[in-house]
N, C-alpha and C positions, 0 to 999 in steps of 0.2 A: 696222393702222398700225404702222410701225416707226420707230425713231429712230436717228440717227447724230449723233456729237458732232463739231462743227467745231473748227478749230484753236484758237479762243479759248474753247472750252468750251461754246459755245452748242449746245443740243440742237435738231436739225432733224428735224421729223416728215415722213415720206414713206410712200408706198404703191407697191407694185410689181404689175404685171399683165402677163400674156402671156409669150411666150418669144421668144428670138432676140437679136440685137445690142441692147445697152443704148441707150435713148433717154430723155433727161430733158427734160420739158416745163418751160419757164421762163415763169412768168406775168408779165403786165404789172401796172400799178397796180391796187390794190384787189382783185385776184383771188387765189385760192388753189386748192389741190388739190380743194376741195369746192365752190367758188363761182367761176363763170366758164366759159371754154371747155375747160379741161383735162379734166373728166370725160368729155365727149363725144369729145374728141380721143383720149383714152386708149383708150376702148372701140373706136374705129375703127382704132387702130394696134396693138392688142395681139395681133392675129393675125400680125403681122410682126416685132414687136420686144418686148423686155422694157421696158415703158414705166414710167418712174418719174415720179410726180407728187409734188410736195412743197409744203410751206408755206414761202415765203420768210420770212426772219427777221422777227419781229414780227407774223406773221400766224398764224391758226389755232392749232395746237398747238406751234409752234416757239418757241424762246426769242428774246430780244431784248437780248443783252448790249450795253452801251454802253461807249465811244462808237461810234456807227455809222460805217462806212466802206464804200464799194463794194468795197474789197479784201477785206473780211470776207465779203461775199456770194460773191465768187469762191472763197474758202476753203470756204464752204458747198458750192458745186458740186464742189470738189475732193474733199470728204469723201463726197459722194453718188456720185461717179464711182468712188472706191475701193471703196465698198460694193457698187457694181454690177459689180465685177470688174476695175477698173483702167483702163477706157477707156469712153467713151460719146459719142454724138452729142447735140447740143443743139438743141431747137426752141423759139425764143423769140418771143413775141408782144409788140408794142409796146415798152415799156421793157424787157421781158424779152428782146427781141431784142438790145437794146444790151448788156444784161448778159451774154448768151451770147457776143457778139462780144468783149467785154472779157475773158471767161474764155479764149477762144481766143488772144487777144493775150498773155495772161499766161503761156502755155506749159504749162498743165495738160493732161493727156492727153485732149484732145477729138478725136474722129474727124472729124466734119463738123458744120456749123452751118447751120440754117435760121433766118433773121431776117425775120419778117413785120412790115413797117412800123415800124421803130424811129422814134419821132417826132422826128427831127432836123429842122432847118430848113435847106434847101439855101442855099448861098452866093448872095447876090443877091436872095433873097426878102425881102419886107418883113416886119419883125417888131418888136415893141415890146421895147426892152431893159429887162427886169425880172428882178430876182433872185427867181425863183419859190420857191427853197428857203427864202430868208429870209422871204418873205411867208407861206408855209405854217407855218413855225416860230412866227411871231408869233401867228397865229390859234390854233394849238394851245396855245401858252403861255397864252393867254387862256381856254383850256378850251372853245373853240368848234369842236368837231369837225365839226359840220354846215356851218359856214362854210368850213372847210378843204376839205371835199368839194365844196361849191359852187364855191369858187375854182378848184379843180383842173379841174372839168368845164367851167366857163364861161370862165375867163380863160386857162387853160393849154391845154385840149383844144379849146376853141371850140365846145362843144356848144350847140345852140340853147336859149335860156332856157326855152321850153315843155317841153323834154325834162327839164331839171333839176326844174321844177315837178312834172312827172308822176311822177318818181322819188320826190320828197318825199311824194307822195300814196300811195305804196306803202310803208308803214312796215316791212313785213317785208324789203324790199330795202334801204331807207335805213338801217335799224339795222345791217345787215351792212357797209355802206359806212362808216358812222361808226365801227364797231368797229376798223377798220384804218386810220383817217384818219391816225394817228400815223406810218404808214409812207410817206405821200406825200412828205415831204422826202427819204426814201431814194431814191425813184424820180427825183426832181429831181436828186439828186446823181449818180446813175448816168448821167443824160442829159447831163452835162458842159455845162451851160448851153444845151442843145439844139443844140449845134454838133458836127459830126462831128470826132472826135479823129484827124485825118488822120495825124500821125506815128505814133500808137499803132497804128492799124488797118492801116497799110501793112506792119506786121511780121507780120500773120497769114498763115500758110502753109497752114493746113488748108483743104479745100474748103468754100466758103460759097455758099449760095443766098440772095440778097436778093429779097424779093417785095413787091408791093403789089397792091391791087385796082384795077380800072379805074374804079370809081365812088367812090374815096376822094378826100379833099382833094388838090387839085393840089399843094400844098406838100409833102405827104407822098410823093406820087408822084415829085416832083422830087428829094426827099431820098433816096429809095430808089435811084433811078438813080445819083445822085451817089455814094452809099455803095458801090454795086457797082463804080464806077470807081476808088474809093480802094483797095479791097482787091484785091491782085493775083490772088488765087485765086478771086474771086467770079464767079458767074453771076447773071444778072438775069432775073426773070420776072414778068409781070403775070397776075393771076387775074381772068378775065372776070366782070363783074357783082358783084365783091366790094367791100366797104367796109372801114373800119378794124376793124369787128367781123366778122371773117372767119368764114365758115361752116366748121365742122369737116368737113362733108361735102365741101366744095370743097378744103380744105387737105390732108386726109389722103392722097388719091391722089398728090399731088405729093410729099409727104414720102416715101411708099413708093418712088416712082420715083427720088428723089435720094439717099436714105440707103442705107447698106450693107445688103445682104440677108443673110439667115441662110445 
């Protein structure tokens, strides 16, 4: 494990594997370089790229300087890109895809971006107008980390209630989720009220690939297609048989095909 210091002094922990063009994996909510899809993705991509996995601020071994702002997470990526040699591609999953796109829009030296199912809600879709960030902050202020994780999964993601119950019956998993529950408002902030920031993303000039699975929620599929139409440089692709929890085995070959080769 290595560390890099972000612009505001926050220490960001990361690991590097493989060789070739730099590729940074940007996790979604509750995940980190050691928990979630990143370890498997990194192992499948390391023969083609120098793969950087990192702990987003507030998670794992990274710091959590306050106050939080999505702009600070973009600065974290800028510091990682500098450490990787001055330019890198980004592969972001779920809210990590939204963060990767925000980084590209900010003008930091990003080569290409893959965004898999950023959980926006396409215009015209039915949705309940709720300030999720405020709801999460209230639960966390009450010291109820478990309730914050449950709220995120059930009310925000729409996971079936039995799935949440099943996770709670696996304490070795649930403890890891509760440990990073304080970062859930960060993901809510990154998601800009779950509405595509059209003016912001129309400024992206770097090549972008927006993807979704054919078996995922219809709203996420519609949002991915809408997002690909907003970004002038974007291509769109569906992955057969995949859901929001995409298989690294299915995603890795597409990344190798789209991203710059050594």
